[in-house]
PAFIRO-872287 format. One line per field, with one value per residue (C-alpha): residue number from 1; residue in three letters; x, y, z. Coordinates in pm, 1 decimal, padded with zeros to 6 digits. Layout:
n = (NUM:...) .
res = (ala:...) .
X = (X:...) .
Y = (Y:...) .
Z = (Z:...) .
//
This chain:
n = (1:2:3:4:5:6:7:8:9:10:11:12:13:14:15:16:17:18:19:20:21:22:23:24:25:26:27:28:29:30:31:32:33:34:35:36:37:38:39:40:41:42:43:44:45:46:47:48:49:50:51:52:53:54:55:56:57:58:59:60:61:62:63:64:65:66:67:68:69:70:71:72:73:74:75:76:77:78:79:80:81:82:83:84:85:86:87:88:89:90:91:92:93:94:95:96:97:98:99:100:101:102:103:104:105:106:107:108:109:110:111:112:113:114:115:116:117:118:119:120:121:122:123:124:125:126:127:128:129:130:131:132:133:134:135:136:137:138:139:140:141:142:143:144:145:146:147:148:149:150:151:152:153:154:155:156:157:158:159:160:161:162:163:164:165:166:167:168:169:170:171:172:173:174:175:176:177:178:179:180:181:182:183:184:185:186:187:188:189:190:191:192:193:194:195:196:197:198:199:200:201:202:203:204:205:206:207:208:209:210:211:212:213:214:215:216:217:218:219:220:221:222:223:224:225:226:227:228:229:230:231:232:233:234:235:236:237:238:239:240:241:242:243:244:245:246:247:248:249:250:251:252:253:254:255:256:257:258:259:260:261:262:263:264:265:266:267:268:269:270:271:272:273:274:275:276:277:278:279:280:281:282:283:284:285:286:287:288:289:290:291:292:293:294:295:296:297:298:299:300:301:302:303:304:305:306:307:308:309:310:311:312:313:314:315:316:317:318:319:320:321:322:323:324:325:326:327:328:329:330:331:332:333:334:335:336:337:338:339:340:341:342:343:344:345:346:347:348:349:350:351:352:353:354:355:356:357:358:359:360:361:362:363:364:365:366:367:368:369:370:371:372:373:374:375:376:377:378:379:380:381:382:383:384:385:386:387:388:389:390:391:392:393:394:395:396:397:398:399:400:401:402:403:404:405:406:407:408:409:410:411:412:413:414:415:416:417:418:419:420:421:422:423:424:425:426:427:428:429:430:431:432:433:434:435:436:437:438:439:440:441:442:443:444:445:446:447:448:449:450:451:452:453:454:455:456:457:458:459:460:461:462:463:464:465:466:467:468:469:470:471:472:473:474:475:476:477:478:479:480:481:482:483:484:485:486:487:488:489:490:491:492:493:494:495:496:497:498:499:500:501:502:503:504:505:506:507:508:509) .
res = (met:thr:thr:tyr:leu:ala:gly:asp:ser:ala:ala:pro:phe:gln:pro:thr:gly:thr:his:leu:ser:gly:ala:gly:thr:pro:asp:ala:ala:ala:pro:val:ala:arg:arg:pro:val:gly:glu:ala:ala:gln:ala:ala:thr:gln:ala:ala:pro:val:ala:ala:gly:glu:his:ala:arg:pro:ala:gly:glu:thr:val:arg:pro:ala:asp:asp:ala:gly:ser:pro:phe:ala:thr:ile:glu:thr:ala:ile:ala:glu:ile:ala:ala:gly:arg:pro:val:val:val:val:asp:asp:glu:asp:arg:glu:asn:glu:gly:asp:leu:ile:phe:ala:ala:glu:ala:ala:thr:pro:glu:leu:leu:ala:phe:met:ile:arg:his:thr:ala:gly:val:val:cys:val:pro:leu:asp:pro:ala:glu:val:asp:arg:leu:glu:leu:asp:gln:met:val:pro:gln:asn:thr:asp:arg:met:arg:thr:ala:phe:thr:val:thr:val:asp:ala:arg:thr:gly:val:thr:thr:gly:ile:ser:ala:ala:asp:arg:ala:arg:thr:ile:arg:leu:leu:ala:asp:pro:thr:thr:glu:pro:gly:asp:leu:thr:arg:pro:gly:his:ile:phe:pro:leu:arg:ala:arg:glu:gly:gly:val:leu:arg:arg:pro:gly:his:thr:glu:ala:ala:val:asp:leu:ala:arg:leu:ala:gly:leu:arg:pro:ala:gly:ala:ile:cys:glu:ile:val:asn:asp:asp:gly:thr:met:ala:arg:leu:pro:glu:leu:thr:val:phe:ala:arg:glu:his:asn:leu:ala:leu:ile:ser:ile:glu:ala:leu:ile:asp:tyr:arg:arg:arg:thr:glu:lys:gln:val:glu:arg:leu:ala:glu:ala:gln:ile:pro:thr:arg:tyr:gly:leu:phe:gln:ala:val:gly:phe:arg:asp:thr:arg:asp:gly:ile:glu:his:ile:ala:leu:val:arg:gly:asp:leu:gly:ala:gly:glu:asn:val:leu:val:arg:val:his:ser:glu:cys:leu:thr:gly:asp:val:phe:gly:ser:arg:arg:cys:asp:cys:gly:asn:gln:leu:asp:ala:ser:leu:arg:ala:val:ala:thr:glu:gly:arg:gly:val:val:leu:tyr:val:arg:gly:his:glu:gly:arg:gly:ile:gly:leu:leu:asp:lys:leu:arg:ala:tyr:gln:leu:gln:asp:ile:gly:his:asp:thr:val:asp:ala:asn:leu:ala:leu:gly:leu:pro:ala:asp:ala:arg:glu:tyr:gly:thr:gly:ala:gln:met:leu:leu:asp:leu:gly:val:arg:ser:leu:arg:leu:leu:thr:asn:asn:pro:thr:lys:arg:val:gly:leu:glu:arg:his:gly:leu:arg:val:val:glu:gln:ile:gly:leu:pro:val:ala:his:thr:pro:glu:asn:leu:arg:tyr:leu:thr:thr:lys:arg:asp:arg:met:gly:his:glu:leu:pro:gly:leu:pro:leu:ala:val:gly:ala:asp:glu:ala:val:ala:ser:ala:his:glu:thr:asn:his:trp:ser:lys:thr:gly:pro:thr:gly:val:asp:trp:ser:gly:arg:ala:cys:glu:glu:ala:arg) .
X = (-00014.0:00098.7:00047.4:00060.8:00170.3:-00007.0:00251.5:00391.7:00300.1:00424.6:00555.8:00933.4:01192.5:01358.5:01670.2:01825.1:02213.9:02494.4:02676.4:02961.1:03331.5:03583.3:03774.9:03409.1:03411.7:03059.7:03027.5:02812.9:02745.5:02447.9:02384.4:02108.1:01823.3:01661.5:01336.8:01079.2:01016.9:00850.8:00474.7:00475.5:00795.5:00598.4:00332.1:00541.8:00701.0:00369.4:00252.4:00083.1:00327.9:00370.3:00130.5:00237.0:00310.6:00484.9:00835.2:00899.9:00997.8:00851.8:01030.1:01276.0:01214.3:01548.1:01623.0:01704.9:02009.0:02130.2:02042.5:02434.7:02427.9:02766.6:02731.6:02621.4:02393.5:01987.1:01855.2:01742.2:01383.1:01441.8:01514.2:01237.9:01043.8:01197.0:01146.2:00815.9:00792.0:00937.0:01244.0:01663.7:01821.3:02229.5:02358.5:02721.1:02896.6:03233.1:03619.3:03680.2:03410.5:03321.3:03368.4:03100.1:02837.9:02491.7:02196.2:01887.0:01530.2:01195.9:01151.1:00767.0:00870.6:01107.1:01033.1:01218.2:01359.9:01467.6:01612.8:01780.2:01917.4:02072.1:02257.3:02391.8:02574.0:02654.6:02843.1:02531.1:02457.4:02125.6:02059.7:01715.2:01785.3:01433.4:01315.7:01451.5:01069.3:01019.0:01343.3:01178.3:00837.4:00956.5:01179.2:01488.6:01778.5:02153.4:02369.2:02660.9:02646.2:02959.5:02970.8:03318.0:03236.2:03433.2:03133.7:02895.2:02694.9:02387.2:02320.1:02083.5:02007.8:01934.6:01580.9:01386.5:01012.6:00853.4:00607.0:00587.1:00935.5:01211.5:01532.6:01516.0:01851.4:01665.8:01584.7:01166.1:01256.8:01408.4:01221.8:00891.5:01150.8:01222.6:00851.5:00765.4:01016.2:00830.0:00443.9:00320.2:00120.2:00392.4:00441.7:00763.4:00660.6:00653.6:01013.3:01265.6:01585.5:01847.2:01818.4:01899.2:01801.2:02029.5:01817.9:01992.9:01884.2:01873.5:01977.8:01675.3:01730.1:01823.7:02155.6:02124.3:02251.0:02469.7:02562.8:02553.5:02343.6:02154.7:02029.0:02029.6:01737.9:01488.5:01503.9:01483.4:01185.6:00981.2:01045.3:00865.6:00584.5:00669.5:00742.3:01067.8:01270.7:01477.3:01696.7:02024.2:02380.3:02706.3:02763.9:03104.3:03255.2:03248.4:03642.9:03459.0:03605.2:03416.6:03274.2:03386.6:03221.5:03385.5:03279.4:02893.1:02834.3:02882.8:02712.1:02401.7:02407.7:02434.8:02118.3:01948.6:01934.8:01913.6:02249.8:02296.6:02506.5:02441.0:02600.0:02326.4:02067.5:02209.9:02157.7:01816.1:01688.1:01850.2:01710.5:01369.8:01382.0:01383.4:01509.8:01600.3:01363.2:01521.7:01242.5:01462.4:01746.6:01823.9:02207.0:02444.4:02702.7:03044.9:03367.4:03442.1:03196.9:02833.1:02689.4:02370.2:02252.4:02028.6:01816.6:01725.3:01553.9:01585.7:01246.4:01319.8:01449.8:01365.7:01733.0:01754.5:02097.1:02242.7:02413.9:02657.6:02704.0:02927.5:02880.3:02769.0:02803.0:02728.1:02696.3:02801.2:03165.7:03496.5:03273.1:03532.1:03322.0:03361.8:03124.9:03150.4:03048.0:02844.4:03056.6:02912.1:03201.4:03473.3:03242.9:03062.4:03270.2:03604.8:03740.8:04080.0:04039.1:03941.7:04040.5:03678.7:03646.2:03992.3:03862.0:03588.6:03701.0:03943.1:03708.8:03522.4:03789.7:03897.1:03551.5:03538.2:03863.7:03791.4:03473.2:03243.5:03183.5:03000.2:03006.5:02761.8:02719.9:02551.2:02399.8:02352.7:02707.7:02803.8:03089.3:03139.6:02763.4:02722.0:02568.1:02642.4:02604.1:02786.2:03088.1:03080.1:03127.5:03354.3:03584.4:03547.0:03715.2:03993.5:04120.3:04142.4:04360.5:04137.5:04200.5:03907.2:03864.2:03876.8:03648.4:03380.3:03436.0:03415.2:03086.7:02954.6:02952.1:03112.2:03431.9:03270.7:02942.0:02879.5:02688.0:02760.2:02427.2:02210.0:02501.4:02558.9:02153.7:02233.4:02455.5:02283.0:02023.7:02243.6:02360.2:02692.0:02817.2:03178.8:03369.6:03752.0:03692.4:03843.8:03943.6:04220.8:03932.2:03943.3:03643.7:03457.2:03563.6:03424.4:03120.5:03030.6:03139.8:02948.0:02667.6:02719.8:02943.3:03263.6:03527.8:03816.6:04042.6:04115.0:04245.4:04392.9:04298.4:04598.5:04666.9:04755.4:04794.5:04814.9:04933.3:04538.7:04466.9:04732.0:04690.1:04319.1:04447.0:04763.4:04503.1:04286.3:04597.6:04685.1:04400.3:04099.9:04360.4:04328.6:04592.2:04786.5:05122.9:05344.3:05248.6:05530.7:05534.3:05551.9:05289.0:05475.3:05381.4:05711.5:05688.2:05324.0:05425.2:05716.1:05547.3:05240.9:05446.5:05666.0:05355.6:05080.0:05015.4:04933.0:05089.4:04949.8:04928.0:04772.3:04785.5:04664.2:04695.6:04389.2:04463.1:04483.9:04591.3:04544.0:04713.5:04596.1:04607.8:04412.4:04083.9:04102.3:04062.5) .
Y = (00031.1:00367.0:00605.7:00982.9:01193.7:01477.7:01792.8:01728.6:02095.6:02235.1:02574.8:02654.6:02595.1:02956.3:02944.4:03290.0:03367.5:03323.1:03010.8:02890.3:02962.8:02678.5:02865.5:02859.0:03274.2:03418.4:03772.2:03870.9:03675.7:03865.6:03752.5:03469.6:03559.5:03388.7:03238.2:03133.6:02748.7:02646.7:02512.1:02616.5:02365.0:02084.6:02104.7:02107.0:01791.2:01641.9:01819.3:01607.9:01545.5:01888.4:01999.0:02215.6:02582.6:02504.6:02519.0:02886.7:03024.9:03325.1:03656.2:03773.5:03427.1:03289.8:02971.2:02974.8:02871.9:02665.8:02849.1:02893.5:03223.5:03195.6:02824.5:02765.7:02487.6:02496.6:02261.0:01925.9:02048.0:02306.0:02109.4:01851.0:02171.1:02246.5:01858.4:01899.3:02168.7:02053.7:02239.5:02130.5:02149.5:02056.7:01717.9:01690.5:01413.6:01422.5:01404.8:01026.7:00942.0:01058.9:01421.9:01502.0:01757.6:01610.6:01859.1:01632.5:01626.2:01438.3:01219.2:01310.6:01719.9:01619.5:01890.7:01988.3:02331.6:02115.2:01860.8:02148.0:02291.8:02016.8:01917.6:02269.2:02245.2:01886.3:01593.0:01507.7:01138.8:01160.5:00894.5:00791.6:00631.7:00378.0:00252.7:-00163.8:-00231.4:-00045.0:-00153.6:-00537.5:-00436.7:-00251.4:-00602.6:-00316.0:-00576.5:-00491.3:-00353.0:-00577.4:-00940.5:-00821.8:-00512.7:-00372.3:00012.6:00152.6:00296.0:-00040.3:00223.4:-00020.5:00057.8:-00098.3:-00180.5:00206.7:00294.3:00528.2:00607.9:00355.0:00644.1:00999.8:01045.3:01131.0:00999.5:00994.1:01224.8:01624.0:01751.3:01697.3:01323.3:01276.4:01435.9:01218.7:00908.3:01061.4:01092.5:00756.5:00600.0:00774.6:00679.7:00371.4:00286.7:00239.1:-00143.4:-00260.5:-00281.4:00079.3:00154.9:00037.9:-00098.3:00016.8:00420.3:00740.8:00729.5:00521.7:00391.0:00330.7:00051.6:00224.8:-00009.2:-00026.6:00175.4:00457.4:00704.3:00482.9:00172.3:00342.3:00715.4:00804.4:01024.9:00750.9:00665.0:01053.7:01133.2:00847.9:00962.2:01312.8:01222.4:00980.8:01246.5:01526.5:01265.0:01208.9:00895.3:00706.1:00832.8:01104.6:01238.0:01271.3:01405.0:01539.7:01856.2:02035.1:02320.9:02490.7:02332.0:01978.1:01900.4:01819.7:02087.0:02083.3:02272.8:02602.3:02539.0:02437.6:02692.6:02954.5:02738.9:02690.2:03087.0:03206.9:02973.8:03001.6:02662.5:02491.9:02298.9:02000.8:01749.4:01343.9:01389.3:01626.2:01398.0:01052.1:01249.2:01407.9:01042.5:00964.4:01215.4:01156.8:00767.9:00472.7:00165.9:-00052.1:-00181.6:-00359.9:-00630.2:-00860.4:-00832.0:-01125.3:-01243.9:-01452.1:-01619.4:-01668.4:-01796.6:-01407.5:-01371.3:-01201.9:-00989.3:-00822.4:-00951.1:-00688.1:-00801.9:-00567.4:-00681.3:-00407.7:-00290.8:-00297.1:-00608.6:-00789.9:-00931.0:-01007.4:-00838.8:-00886.9:-00662.9:-00757.1:-00510.5:-00565.9:-00305.4:00048.3:00270.1:00579.6:00901.2:00655.6:00828.1:00644.8:00276.7:-00006.1:-00141.7:-00426.9:-00435.8:-00821.3:-00891.5:-01255.5:-01561.1:-01898.6:-02103.3:-01905.5:-01830.2:-02137.5:-02393.7:-02284.2:-02219.5:-02182.8:-02007.0:-01685.9:-01489.9:-01361.1:-01666.1:-01508.6:-01174.7:-01260.4:-01419.9:-01131.1:-00874.1:-01057.4:-01040.1:-00695.3:-00576.8:-00847.2:-00698.8:-00400.7:-00407.7:-00170.9:-00170.7:-00356.3:-00659.8:-00610.7:-00909.6:-00811.0:-01051.8:-01059.5:-00960.7:-01364.0:-01354.4:-00963.3:-00949.1:-01190.6:-01460.2:-01802.0:-01997.6:-01722.5:-01742.2:-02093.1:-02021.6:-01833.7:-02042.4:-02323.7:-02035.5:-01977.9:-02312.3:-02339.2:-01967.2:-01664.9:-01460.9:-01339.1:-01028.5:-01173.1:-01480.7:-01214.2:-01016.3:-01382.0:-01460.0:-01094.2:-00985.0:-00668.9:-00768.6:-00612.1:-00542.8:-00455.4:-00117.2:-00005.3:00200.1:-00091.1:-00115.0:00236.5:00276.2:00038.4:00178.6:00490.6:00286.6:00161.2:00534.5:00506.3:00814.3:00799.5:00481.3:00317.2:00080.5:-00277.8:-00369.0:-00387.7:-00217.0:00133.3:00152.9:00022.7:00347.2:00566.7:00381.9:00423.2:00792.5:00845.9:00733.7:00988.5:00847.9:00958.0:00725.1:00842.4:00522.7:00241.1:-00041.0:-00299.4:-00627.6:-00915.5:-01148.5:-01530.4:-01661.6:-02013.0:-02174.1:-02144.4:-01795.9:-01606.7:-01556.3:-01410.9:-01210.8:-01079.5:-00974.7:-00793.2:-00602.0:-00552.1:-00517.3:-00413.1:-00166.2:-00380.8:-00275.4:-00661.0:-00560.2:-00872.7:-01061.5:-01176.2:-00943.1:-01264.4:-01551.8:-01819.3:-02236.9:-02274.5:-01875.0:-01916.3:-02284.7:-02114.1:-01723.3:-01929.9:-02103.5:-01846.1:-01621.8:-01845.5:-01682.3:-01321.5:-01132.2:-01045.8:-00681.3:-00508.9:-00147.8:00125.3:-00164.6:-00362.8:-00706.6:-01006.4:-01301.4:-01573.8:-01809.2:-01843.1:-02223.1:-02242.3:-01994.7:-02128.8:-02510.2) .
Z = (-00012.5:-00087.9:00165.2:00113.5:00410.0:00546.5:00507.2:00161.4:00152.4:00488.5:00471.7:00429.5:00753.9:00746.6:00968.7:01069.7:00989.2:00770.0:00675.1:00857.7:00760.5:00718.4:01047.0:01246.3:01213.7:01148.9:01006.3:01299.8:01580.8:01765.5:02121.7:02200.5:02380.0:02687.5:02607.5:02843.5:02854.6:03138.9:03096.7:02678.4:02669.5:02877.8:02608.7:02345.1:02475.9:02439.7:02088.0:01797.1:01474.9:01356.8:01115.3:00744.5:00802.1:01167.6:01048.9:01070.3:01360.2:01489.1:01375.6:01645.9:01815.0:01997.7:02126.6:02495.2:02608.2:02927.5:03279.2:03301.1:03089.1:02981.9:02828.5:02475.3:02551.0:02583.6:02821.5:02722.4:02793.0:02517.4:02242.4:02353.5:02273.1:01902.7:01815.7:01891.0:01702.7:01361.5:01437.1:01369.5:01707.7:01706.5:01867.3:01997.3:02133.1:02318.2:02232.0:02332.7:02091.9:01758.9:01810.0:01576.0:01562.0:01397.2:01269.8:01408.3:01356.5:01402.4:01079.6:01040.7:00995.1:00714.6:00430.7:00128.4:00315.8:00589.2:00359.0:00150.3:00495.7:00622.4:00274.8:00208.1:00614.7:00644.3:00489.7:00302.8:00395.4:00503.0:00772.8:00951.3:01310.5:01373.1:01648.5:01654.6:01605.2:01331.7:01156.5:01185.9:01048.7:00770.2:00687.3:00659.7:00660.7:00766.0:00541.0:00583.5:00766.6:00957.8:01089.3:01144.7:01155.9:01459.2:01636.4:01550.9:01360.5:01253.4:00871.3:00694.4:00317.4:00160.4:00051.5:-00130.3:-00187.5:-00441.7:-00544.6:-00552.1:-00595.9:-00973.3:-00889.9:-00534.9:-00493.1:-00449.3:-00170.8:-00213.1:-00270.1:00025.6:00257.6:00152.6:00180.6:00547.2:00615.0:00484.2:00734.2:00980.9:00926.6:01113.5:00785.4:00571.0:00441.2:00332.5:-00013.6:00001.0:-00030.4:-00285.1:-00236.9:-00258.8:-00203.4:-00114.9:00256.3:00504.2:00783.3:01112.5:01421.5:01731.5:02020.5:02275.1:02530.2:02340.0:02467.1:02805.4:02638.2:02358.1:02370.9:02025.1:01772.2:01609.8:01981.9:02035.4:01763.5:01841.8:02175.0:02129.0:01899.8:02138.4:02404.2:02191.4:02120.3:01771.3:01607.9:01699.8:01387.5:01318.2:01058.2:01114.3:00921.8:01043.3:01054.2:00856.0:00801.5:00419.6:00366.7:00382.0:00772.2:01069.5:01261.8:01637.5:01947.7:01864.7:01523.9:01620.4:01863.6:01623.2:01362.5:01627.6:01713.1:01340.8:01263.0:01608.9:01678.2:02008.2:02059.8:02309.4:02393.7:02401.2:02778.7:02919.9:02691.3:02920.3:03251.9:03176.2:03083.2:03435.8:03649.6:03445.1:03363.3:03552.1:03368.9:03652.2:03913.7:04270.2:04354.6:04621.0:04849.7:05060.4:05273.2:05089.2:05233.5:05079.5:05112.3:05116.9:05409.0:05434.4:05098.6:05078.4:04744.6:04535.5:04275.1:04000.6:03651.8:03318.5:03254.2:02861.6:02835.2:03127.2:03199.8:03568.3:03711.5:04095.9:04280.4:04579.5:04854.3:05141.7:05449.7:05468.2:05160.5:05314.0:05083.4:04804.6:04754.3:04665.0:04652.5:04556.3:04240.7:04010.7:03719.2:03592.2:03246.6:03298.2:03171.9:03209.6:03097.5:03332.7:03639.5:03658.2:03470.9:03572.2:03186.1:03171.9:02836.1:02954.4:03324.8:03425.7:03675.4:03823.5:03807.0:03993.2:04257.7:04341.8:04356.7:04563.8:04734.0:04772.0:04823.9:05162.4:05257.5:05210.8:05408.7:05171.6:04831.3:04566.4:04289.7:04002.8:03846.7:03485.2:03288.4:02915.6:02878.7:02781.2:02521.7:02587.6:02486.6:02220.7:02384.1:02483.6:02166.9:01956.7:02192.7:02147.0:01780.4:01819.8:02042.9:01727.8:01567.0:01819.8:01759.3:01385.4:01430.9:01473.9:01807.6:01980.1:01828.6:01483.6:01576.4:01681.1:01327.8:01136.6:01282.3:01202.5:01525.9:01711.6:01888.2:02228.1:02189.9:02570.6:02698.0:03029.8:03112.4:03318.3:03563.6:03601.7:03674.9:03941.7:04126.0:04124.0:04233.7:04563.9:04621.4:04438.4:04349.4:04278.2:04282.1:04233.5:03927.4:03957.2:03594.9:03328.6:03057.9:03006.4:02807.1:03102.3:03300.3:03017.3:02969.3:03333.8:03307.2:03034.2:03257.5:03528.8:03762.3:03852.7:03837.3:04086.0:04057.9:03843.3:03967.6:03764.3:03863.0:03930.5:03603.1:03610.3:03233.8:03158.0:02798.8:02771.5:02811.7:02712.7:02336.8:02448.4:02707.6:02470.9:02215.1:02489.6:02527.7:02199.4:02024.6:02237.8:02484.0:02805.5:03068.2:03100.3:03233.2:03287.0:02970.8:02775.7:02435.0:02202.5:02250.7:02131.4:02267.0:02513.1:02605.3:02696.6:02881.3:03058.6:03145.5:03305.5:03515.7:03626.9:03699.2:03861.2:04116.4:04246.5:04478.8:04827.9:04818.5:04455.5:04340.0:04618.2:04858.2:04790.8:04915.0:04617.1:04844.5:04682.7:04419.1:04105.0:04029.1:04363.1:04245.3:03880.7:03975.2) .
//
């Protein structure tokens, strides 16, 4: 069935200001005035899809910046109101990620004028992030079976509208295709493949699970009361270089657009939504003493998690914490292919010795997030020569699919605000910090390598950035055996006085 959407003849979007120069210097940059939000913004976030003629901002009206007069950023409430009104916003991520800014608007608000503005000021590859359920409903297969993109951006096959377009590349044609993707009555047959629009599959849970522009676009549309679909593209300077925060600040001011960060959107959702629920508590005596077990359930996917708490966390400052990814083979069966069981034991011992801390056991992280059966398939490939990274990639799976938003929310629910993190993985630290926690110290766990896990550990060090001192630089069979015999025990005192006492062979039995 072919659908024709309301809004095809919407009034032009009318941004203000001049075009951004390559150096990021405007011809004239007027100060941004404040605009009250209050009840008007609250109503806007619950607005129905934007009607024709509502794209243009009233003359002289400007976007309200953040409460801090010195900040270039608008509030998230302002951005939601802008999206609800059919206007674009500028969204930036952090320097440790893409360090880019995207122009984003609700997909159902797409007009030829908005697309023309987007194409003029961006790299031109217009993408449409969609809720996973919509991707499945529209039968949008992934673009490639093996996604090796650095950010794991989930591109699907490209599409065009089947009718109502010419070549599919014009601003009007692309606007129609984008609106079609947002329409709940669109059927798979209403789209041709390939095309000129790039749909993206957003992660369940949005920016709380993956802090990307894809998820930010879907979150903003949903928060604005619109269909969970957006249009995004990276903003560039006139010379084709990527616009960074200084240039993006000027661009947003010139064109009277709200500028927000993904970090602020994460914080907003964390403050206003509860993604995990605490359902059960009981005491569990362990070989390391008594822990309070707190059971959580993720409200999005139903996965159950557990936190083992020792002592009084008090104000939640400087808490010793281990965020441990589920590993059935290592934690339960004592597999020597990995060091997971040893890390779990060392963490429980360290928290017990400290007398105060938390060990989170995060389920759904089996095999760095690929699942138990796919982990076994990856083991098969490792047995014929692949390393742990290439085995995952050969299966069309990411090297590491874990996200730490759920763990962060559990810690926040427990009252943890700052922590000393037990990990050898810097990515885990970054993941928790992105979700509002302050990591005051990263404490490396002792490494006990064996002939069976030495290649696995050196791959994590060399290809995934894990901090694993003491491993040999080369991995030959003889070296693996000799090195393992030399270092098959842990010192009794670890970094910052944490007690690691015990022998690896005993703990990995």
